[in-house]
ZATOR-946438 format. One line per 4 residues: their letters; for each residue y, x, z of C-alpha. Coordinates in nm, 4 decimals. Example, Ala and Ser with C-alpha at 12.3 -4.5 7.8 and 13.67 -1.06 7.14 Angstrom:
2
as> -0.4500/1.2300/0.7800; -0.1060/1.3670/0.7140
This chain:
479
maky> -1.2445/-0.1188/-0.7703; -0.9985/0.1643/-0.8235; -0.9202/0.4828/-0.6430; -0.5742/0.5424/-0.5142
ialt> -0.3747/0.8561/-0.3709; -0.1311/0.8062/-0.1175; 0.0834/1.0992/0.0280; 0.3440/1.1321/0.2970
igpi> 0.5939/1.4136/0.3684; 0.7781/1.5514/0.6854; 0.9261/1.6341/0.9255; 1.2527/1.4828/0.7823
yktl> 1.4036/1.3656/1.0824; 1.3409/1.6793/1.2748; 1.4860/1.8674/0.9985; 1.7981/1.6666/0.9996
knak> 1.8634/1.7028/1.3812; 1.9004/2.0809/1.3231; 2.2000/2.0340/1.0821; 2.5504/2.1144/1.2123
ktre> 2.7436/2.0305/0.8995; 2.7400/1.7868/0.6111; 2.6133/2.0353/0.3555; 2.3116/2.1190/0.5996
lwgg> 2.2226/1.7530/0.6481; 2.2426/1.6815/0.2856; 2.0166/1.9722/0.1855; 1.7776/1.8981/0.4662
syif> 1.7185/1.5584/0.3154; 1.7407/1.6897/-0.0372; 1.4811/1.9572/-0.0144; 1.1997/1.6771/0.0804
syvm> 1.3146/1.4611/-0.2155; 1.2779/1.7739/-0.4398; 0.9313/1.8362/-0.3147; 0.8414/1.4820/-0.3861
khli> 0.9979/1.4586/-0.7294; 0.8252/1.7731/-0.8541; 0.4874/1.6303/-0.6846; 0.5217/1.3085/-0.8629
eefn> 0.6354/1.4581/-1.1998; 0.2828/1.6256/-1.2550; 0.1239/1.2515/-1.2363; 0.4079/1.0549/-1.4129
dref> 0.1394/0.9073/-1.6593; -0.0281/0.7465/-1.3692; 0.0229/0.3817/-1.2509; 0.2618/0.4230/-0.9585
ivpy> 0.2808/0.1683/-0.6971; 0.5604/0.3396/-0.5165; 0.8186/0.4763/-0.5930; 0.9543/0.3527/-0.9340
idgd> 0.9234/0.6505/-1.1746; 1.0280/0.5246/-1.5152; 1.3437/0.6064/-1.7008; 1.5465/0.8919/-1.6170
ifes> 1.4599/0.9390/-1.2581; 1.3397/1.3124/-1.2960; 1.6599/1.4106/-1.4607; 1.8877/1.5968/-1.2431
gkev> 2.2582/1.5192/-1.1571; 2.1737/1.2197/-0.9272; 2.3638/1.3768/-0.6450; 2.1389/1.2355/-0.3785
glfh> 1.7539/1.2349/-0.2995; 1.6031/0.9334/-0.4347; 1.2460/1.0210/-0.3848; 1.1575/0.8809/-0.0425
drfi> 0.8874/1.0056/0.1865; 0.5834/0.8498/0.0584; 0.4045/0.7681/-0.2778; 0.0980/0.5829/-0.3992
fksq> -0.0640/0.5832/-0.7311; -0.3873/0.4853/-0.8899; -0.5891/0.8257/-0.9344; -0.8107/0.9445/-1.2034
egdl> -1.1188/1.1793/-1.1603; -0.9939/1.5232/-1.0522; -0.6467/1.4080/-0.9339; -0.7045/1.4995/-0.5652
eklk> -0.7875/1.8686/-0.6473; -0.5065/1.8549/-0.9015; -0.2633/1.7392/-0.6162; -0.3734/2.0197/-0.3847
nris> -0.2912/2.2734/-0.6414; 0.0356/2.0986/-0.7369; 0.1445/2.1129/-0.3644; 0.0695/2.4926/-0.3507
evlc> 0.2675/2.5361/-0.6942; 0.5791/2.3413/-0.5719; 0.5831/2.5473/-0.2464; 0.5542/2.8826/-0.4365
diaq> 0.8514/2.7684/-0.6715; 1.0730/2.6866/-0.3639; 0.9793/3.0031/-0.2030; 1.0717/3.2087/-0.4986
ksgi> 1.3887/3.0188/-0.5534; 1.4959/3.0140/-0.1905; 1.3608/3.3594/-0.0706; 1.1672/3.1695/0.2172
skef> 0.8143/3.2878/0.2378; 0.5503/3.0504/0.1153; 0.3714/3.0987/0.4469; 0.6718/2.9548/0.6343
lkgy> 0.7042/2.6489/0.3901; 0.3336/2.5610/0.4162; 0.3532/2.5853/0.7974; 0.6764/2.3795/0.7945
fqin> 0.6342/2.0910/0.5685; 0.4097/1.8209/0.6981; 0.2231/1.6948/0.3660; -0.0431/1.4566/0.4321
yiek> -0.2552/1.2762/0.1620; -0.5425/1.0709/0.1192; -0.7730/0.9271/-0.1482; -0.9204/0.5747/-0.1084
elkd> -1.1148/0.3353/-0.3106; -0.9627/-0.0173/-0.2986; -1.0856/-0.3515/-0.4431; -0.8937/-0.5055/-0.7090
sdnp> -0.7698/-0.7774/-0.4760; -0.6221/-0.5382/-0.2085; -0.2683/-0.4394/-0.1812; -0.2587/-0.0878/-0.2044
ilnl> 0.0729/-0.0518/0.0167; -0.0763/-0.2566/0.3000; -0.3974/-0.0942/0.2875; -0.2882/0.2665/0.2719
spyl> 0.0071/0.2831/0.4778; -0.1794/0.2678/0.8200; -0.3616/0.5685/0.7138; -0.0399/0.7540/0.6441
dtke> 0.0994/0.6237/0.9690; -0.2101/0.7819/1.1540; -0.1691/1.1100/0.9578; 0.1968/1.1407/1.0549
lffk> 0.1178/1.1135/1.4265; -0.0675/1.4519/1.3971; 0.1572/1.7349/1.3353; 0.0684/2.0790/1.2506
tfqy> 0.1741/2.3392/1.5046; 0.4789/2.5258/1.3711; 0.4604/2.8601/1.5093; 0.7650/3.0347/1.3726
kknd> 1.0343/3.1347/1.6184; 1.3071/3.1719/1.3434; 1.3610/2.8578/1.1366; 1.4171/3.0077/0.7767
lqhf> 1.4936/2.6614/0.6345; 1.7582/2.5993/0.8598; 1.9101/2.9593/0.7749; 1.8879/2.8918/0.4277
lkyr> 2.0606/2.5386/0.4407; 2.3293/2.6901/0.6731; 2.4200/3.0038/0.4697; 2.2747/2.9891/0.0956
lnss> 2.2741/2.6305/-0.0012; 2.6028/2.5845/-0.1963; 2.4654/2.7993/-0.5129; 2.1281/2.7124/-0.4608
flvk> 1.8494/2.5576/-0.6809; 1.8799/2.2215/-0.4813; 2.2603/2.2066/-0.5563; 2.2024/2.2724/-0.9199
dafd> 1.9279/1.9929/-0.9297; 2.1444/1.7306/-0.7693; 2.4688/1.7985/-0.9435; 2.3759/1.9884/-1.2744
ksrt> 2.6054/2.2690/-1.1259; 2.6917/2.5045/-0.8440; 2.9116/2.3684/-0.5800; 3.1518/2.5600/-0.3923
sfps> 3.1746/2.3187/-0.0984; 3.0555/1.9970/0.0400; 3.3028/1.7758/0.2064; 3.3382/1.8537/0.5669
lpei> 3.3160/1.5837/0.8254; 3.7126/1.5875/0.8605; 3.7468/1.5794/0.4998; 3.5531/1.2499/0.5049
amyd> 3.7094/1.1074/0.7959; 4.0680/1.1523/0.6210; 3.9525/1.0310/0.2951; 4.2433/0.7846/0.2478
lkdr> 4.4916/1.0793/0.2966; 4.3652/1.2822/-0.0007; 4.6535/1.1828/-0.2338; 4.8936/1.2991/0.0583
vdtt> 4.7727/1.6058/0.1972; 4.5111/1.8766/0.0774; 4.2083/1.7846/0.3058; 3.9865/2.0285/0.1088
kysd> 4.1416/2.3663/0.2264; 3.9430/2.3934/0.5562; 3.6217/2.2866/0.4162; 3.4368/2.6065/0.3584
idde> 3.5545/2.7905/0.6822; 3.3065/2.8007/0.9672; 3.5353/2.6160/1.2025; 3.6062/2.2980/0.9773
lkiy> 3.8095/2.1433/1.2818; 4.0837/2.3868/1.2340; 4.2261/2.1401/0.9914; 4.3516/1.9171/1.2911
edke> 4.5796/2.2268/1.3922; 4.7595/2.1927/1.0572; 5.1122/2.0388/1.1561; 5.1681/1.9118/0.8081
inkq> 4.8305/1.7228/0.7829; 4.8967/1.6170/1.1755; 5.2152/1.4394/1.0905; 4.9953/1.1748/0.8854
lkpy> 4.7107/1.1279/1.1120; 4.6292/0.8189/1.2645; 4.3579/0.8034/1.5564; 4.0712/0.7030/1.3435
hkyi> 4.1189/0.9982/1.1337; 3.9770/1.2319/1.4149; 3.6483/0.9871/1.4020; 3.3540/0.9763/1.1664
aivq> 3.1166/0.6810/1.1065; 2.7725/0.7863/1.0649; 2.5553/0.5080/0.9435; 2.1786/0.4426/0.9049
adgd> 2.0541/0.1326/0.7143; 1.7164/-0.0331/0.6934; 1.5551/-0.3211/0.5132; 1.4345/-0.6297/0.7208
nmgk> 1.1261/-0.8369/0.6553; 1.0091/-0.5946/0.3568; 0.6701/-0.6277/0.4787; 0.6666/-0.9944/0.3936
vveq> 0.7761/-0.9237/0.0413; 0.4921/-0.6650/-0.0038; 0.2452/-0.9218/0.0881; 0.3428/-1.1272/-0.1753
lksk> 0.2821/-0.8516/-0.4396; -0.0291/-0.9032/-0.6456; -0.0258/-0.7564/-0.9844; 0.0798/-0.4242/-1.1363
edfn> 0.4170/-0.5954/-1.2845; 0.4844/-0.7211/-0.9204; 0.4619/-0.3644/-0.7707; 0.6675/-0.1966/-1.0597
efsk> 0.9461/-0.4650/-1.0139; 0.9557/-0.4240/-0.6298; 0.9780/-0.0441/-0.6769; 1.2344/-0.0778/-0.9531
klfe> 1.4621/-0.2963/-0.7204; 1.4565/-0.0673/-0.4637; 1.5445/0.2438/-0.6908; 1.8235/0.0326/-0.8399
fcie> 1.9385/-0.0646/-0.4795; 1.9589/0.3277/-0.3755; 2.1453/0.4126/-0.7100; 2.4217/0.1451/-0.6628
shkt> 2.4414/0.1970/-0.2789; 2.5230/0.5652/-0.3427; 2.8077/0.4828/-0.6214; 2.9481/0.2305/-0.3638
ikky> 2.9486/0.4818/-0.0654; 3.1049/0.7528/-0.2823; 3.3709/0.5090/-0.3967; 3.4559/0.4274/-0.0442
ggqt> 3.4883/0.8124/0.0225; 3.1512/0.8494/0.1988; 2.8914/1.1042/0.1592; 2.5304/0.9911/0.1107
ifag> 2.2719/1.1952/0.2906; 1.9612/1.0224/0.1879; 1.8894/0.6926/-0.0103; 1.5008/0.6076/-0.0701
gddl> 1.3330/0.2989/-0.0586; 1.5213/0.0583/0.1577; 1.6599/0.3362/0.3924; 2.0045/0.4681/0.3780
lffa> 2.1839/0.7406/0.5797; 2.5321/0.8324/0.5114; 2.8729/0.9619/0.6584; 3.2055/0.7622/0.6032
pvvs> 3.5466/0.7430/0.7088; 3.6344/0.4546/0.9517; 3.8949/0.3227/0.7185; 3.9413/0.4041/0.3489
snkt> 4.1908/0.2170/0.1158; 4.2470/-0.0676/0.3341; 3.8943/-0.1498/0.3914; 3.6847/-0.0506/0.6998
ifnl> 3.3390/0.0663/0.7509; 3.2362/-0.2857/0.8093; 3.3547/-0.3887/0.4581; 3.1420/-0.1154/0.3162
cddl> 2.8467/-0.2430/0.5199; 2.9186/-0.5882/0.3826; 2.9275/-0.4505/0.0121; 2.6029/-0.2743/0.0843
sdif> 2.4419/-0.5947/0.2050; 2.5682/-0.7869/-0.0976; 2.3826/-0.5353/-0.3143; 2.0711/-0.5611/-0.1279
nkkf> 2.0757/-0.9452/-0.1068; 2.1149/-0.9757/-0.4847; 1.8336/-0.7212/-0.5542; 1.5734/-0.9203/-0.3282
enyq> 1.7014/-1.2770/-0.3447; 1.4364/-1.4052/-0.5401; 1.1640/-1.3350/-0.3022; 1.0519/-1.6397/-0.1193
tepk> 1.0029/-1.5089/0.2193; 1.0979/-1.6390/0.5656; 1.3098/-1.5019/0.6932; 1.4692/-1.3573/0.3751
psls> 1.4938/-0.9746/0.3124; 1.8153/-0.8392/0.4681; 1.9755/-0.5036/0.5421; 2.0247/-0.4016/0.8826
fgvs> 2.2809/-0.1226/1.0107; 2.3286/0.1046/1.2851; 2.6967/0.2571/1.2813; 2.7865/0.5333/1.5141
ityn> 3.1667/0.6197/1.5305; 3.2224/0.9351/1.7082; 3.5020/1.1911/1.7662; 3.5053/1.5056/1.5723
kfpl> 3.3917/1.7236/1.8192; 3.0839/1.5275/1.9088; 2.7647/1.6864/1.8511; 2.6276/1.5936/1.4921
yeal> 2.2654/1.5503/1.6177; 2.3828/1.3124/1.9162; 2.5775/1.1090/1.6615; 2.2604/1.1019/1.4375
esar> 2.0356/0.9798/1.7315; 2.3107/0.7172/1.8141; 2.3030/0.5571/1.4754; 1.9276/0.5745/1.4735
nllf> 1.8938/0.4076/1.8167; 2.1512/0.1282/1.7157; 1.9531/0.0465/1.4067; 1.6122/0.0321/1.5622
vkak> 1.6784/-0.0610/1.9230; 1.9776/-0.2966/1.8820; 2.0202/-0.4346/1.5221; 1.6425/-0.4590/1.4431
nvdk> 1.5428/-0.5692/1.8025; 1.5192/-0.9543/1.7886; 1.6490/-1.1425/1.4688; 1.7350/-0.8417/1.2562
naia> 1.9989/-0.8837/0.9729; 2.2739/-0.7177/1.2016; 2.5272/-0.4462/1.2417; 2.5027/-0.2701/1.5727
fkvi> 2.7757/-0.0435/1.6225; 2.9241/0.1808/1.8823; 3.2551/0.3723/1.9034; 3.2369/0.6919/2.1440
khsg> 3.6077/0.7984/2.2173; 3.7424/1.1444/2.2695; 3.7701/1.0489/2.6556; 3.3984/0.9731/2.6594
qefg> 3.4486/0.6029/2.7023; 3.2475/0.3889/2.4550; 3.2269/0.0469/2.3207; 3.0308/-0.1711/2.1115
ttip> 2.8151/-0.4696/2.0149; 2.5710/-0.6041/1.7705; 2.6989/-0.8349/1.4912; 2.4467/-1.0860/1.3761
kglk> 2.4893/-1.1222/0.9891; 2.2639/-1.4202/0.9743; 2.5042/-1.6207/1.1706; 2.7349/-1.6926/0.8747
evyd> 3.0231/-1.8268/1.0559; 3.0405/-1.5450/1.3235; 2.9949/-1.2946/1.0837; 3.2291/-1.3992/0.8223
nfiv> 3.5073/-1.4302/1.0770; 3.4236/-1.0905/1.2095; 3.4622/-0.9312/0.8759; 3.7976/-1.1066/0.8348
ftsn> 3.9329/-1.0234/1.1751; 3.8493/-0.6648/1.1829; 3.9541/-0.6212/0.8023; 4.3372/-0.6871/0.8670
isgs> 4.4200/-0.3137/0.9371; 4.8123/-0.3212/0.9111; 4.9587/-0.2662/1.2160; 5.3306/-0.2017/1.3973
edmd> 5.4911/0.0247/1.6407; 5.4047/-0.1865/1.9397; 5.0618/-0.2736/1.8276; 4.8961/-0.0991/2.0982
nflh> 5.0755/-0.2682/2.3595; 5.0411/-0.6041/2.1977; 4.6583/-0.5709/2.1730; 4.6344/-0.4374/2.5242
sihh> 4.8017/-0.7293/2.6579; 4.5728/-0.9864/2.4388; 4.2594/-0.7947/2.6009; 4.4212/-0.8274/2.9433
kldt> 4.4931/-1.2061/2.9109; 4.1502/-1.2811/2.7816; 3.9910/-1.0687/3.0736; 4.2263/-1.2589/3.3215
ykdi> 4.1410/-1.6200/3.1979; 3.7873/-1.5553/3.0619; 3.6787/-1.8496/3.2735; 3.8977/-2.0613/3.0757
inlv> 3.8103/-1.9116/2.7443; 3.4425/-1.9953/2.8431; 3.5229/-2.3431/2.8993; 3.7548/-2.4129/2.5859
gdde> 3.6165/-2.1354/2.3421; 3.4566/-2.3934/2.1000; 3.7673/-2.6060/2.0580; 4.0065/-2.4712/1.7938
tkva> 4.3194/-2.6562/1.9199; 4.2558/-2.5562/2.2817; 4.2201/-2.1789/2.1944; 4.5210/-2.1839/1.9788
nffe> 4.7098/-2.3528/2.2423; 4.6088/-2.0826/2.4982; 4.7572/-1.8136/2.2495; 5.0815/-2.0223/2.2069
nyfn> 5.1296/-2.0576/2.5856; 5.0812/-1.7055/2.6834; 5.2338/-1.5382/2.3606; 5.5301/-1.7374/2.2740
eqeh> 5.7915/-1.4608/2.2698; 6.0123/-1.4254/1.9339; 5.8372/-1.0995/1.8853; 5.4884/-1.2719/1.8807
kayk> 5.5850/-1.4816/1.5713; 5.5080/-1.1701/1.3503; 5.1473/-1.1861/1.4534; 5.0964/-1.5457/1.3593
sffe> 4.7985/-1.4491/1.0919; 4.6582/-1.2302/1.3548; 4.6255/-1.5111/1.6159; 4.4606/-1.7397/1.3466
altd> 4.2091/-1.4907/1.2722; 4.1160/-1.4345/1.6164; 4.1162/-1.8019/1.7170; 3.8712/-1.8493/1.4078
fiva> 3.6616/-1.5738/1.5364; 3.6468/-1.6760/1.9147; 3.5623/-2.0549/1.8256; 3.2960/-1.9348/1.5543
vyke> 3.1292/-1.7277/1.8515; 3.1551/-2.0193/2.1043; 3.0139/-2.2831/1.8771; 2.7041/-2.0537/1.8118
daik> 2.4204/-2.1550/2.0401; 2.2118/-1.8606/1.9224; 2.4427/-1.6349/2.0966; 2.3835/-1.6238/2.4797
eeek> 2.6783/-1.7132/2.6912; 2.6900/-1.3918/2.8721; 2.7266/-1.1934/2.5476; 2.9935/-1.3928/2.3708
lnli> 3.2842/-1.2267/2.5532; 3.1567/-0.9010/2.5094; 3.1087/-0.9576/2.1462; 3.4878/-1.0600/2.1265
yasl> 3.5979/-0.7808/2.3549; 3.4115/-0.5099/2.1464; 3.5598/-0.6388/1.8174; 3.9091/-0.6442/1.9671
rfvk> 3.8912/-0.3098/2.0821; 3.7771/-0.1949/1.7247; 4.0719/-0.3652/1.5909; 4.2822/-0.1800/1.8523
fikg> 4.1290/0.1539/1.7477; 4.2192/0.1143/1.3993; 4.5477/-0.0552/1.4384; 4.6955/0.1289/1.7349
gke> 4.8697/0.4756/1.7359; 4.7173/0.5828/2.0597; 4.4116/0.7608/2.1293
């Protein structure tokens, strides 16, 4: 028998929903990680189940919050009282450094914990998580009309203790949403000069910058990712070494994911456990947001490939691509719904995406990553982002032809020769010869979709239409 302490903190998602800019969103996430970091540090000589705490994890300069919203460790006599005191000390420290009253912080942060004795054969994660789930359902009443934390994140974050902890220095600005969206223009125009003004969208009124813009530069991708079937992995964990190795792999996944997102031009908001939340440009250095998701999936799969579960651990994504004037909280909600309602609804291991256009029109679909032929062909088809002057009309005509002759496509879609003949018959003008590789990629994608019995017949054309519209979105020159 041994005693364990488990703790959960919130309300993270509620805090993020109040954010209006990237720096507020980042700070709203980081402050929870900061609290957890300084609570865990007090007990760093204990045996932690989650998270991984060895190495240099407590050092500053990690840029993103790596401590997620729960921890579990094997407790010693007096640790529960010690934890209560430590919570008070950390909130006092934040109050002193931020200027926010301790009373407000005590009322705002939902910090719940339990201490429970378990058998040696018990799995601490499986046994204690339900208790934390229940505690999270009972929120303390928040009685303050003015949100002092939101005010701090909006006006005083840049030179704050949070920024110094994350970056080892003060930071004059965070990349704005337009700056992230235009990342692939950074070597041609100064995308930073509007970052710190109140109306960051004024950058789109800059005539010099406007000359360089493509339609997708006015859109931002907000991505939320979450591991699939991780409960099955946890069920396999038995020894101290098993739990430590599992927590270490989660930590390494977060570190490597942040580096990959940053290299692509994105901004990580949260990376804890098997969860990711980040902003990213739709296109960056001839790669698309789906290439980035694919790279992150590879990192995750390699970390957890040795766990013998059925199905295997995987990573699902909700990708919300919205116009620059679209409310940030709605875009966040969209990404969350795409992940948990669409991507993780049935088979998991999927990318659910939606593009909400300036006009209010929207399109999207769910790409099943587990169907290898379909997924691989989708990545190839959507990755060739070079275009030409008449690309809009060309892609529109393809969509029109597919819609007009959808009954034929439904009949011959699984036959590569017949699909290729279809395009040869309807696109046989001289100018169409330049699109040979495009037709080959589209044909391969259509055939892969129609050969896959796991995709419902009524969903196959929608999957192809949505993918084609995404290609038009990034290749075309019109809104």
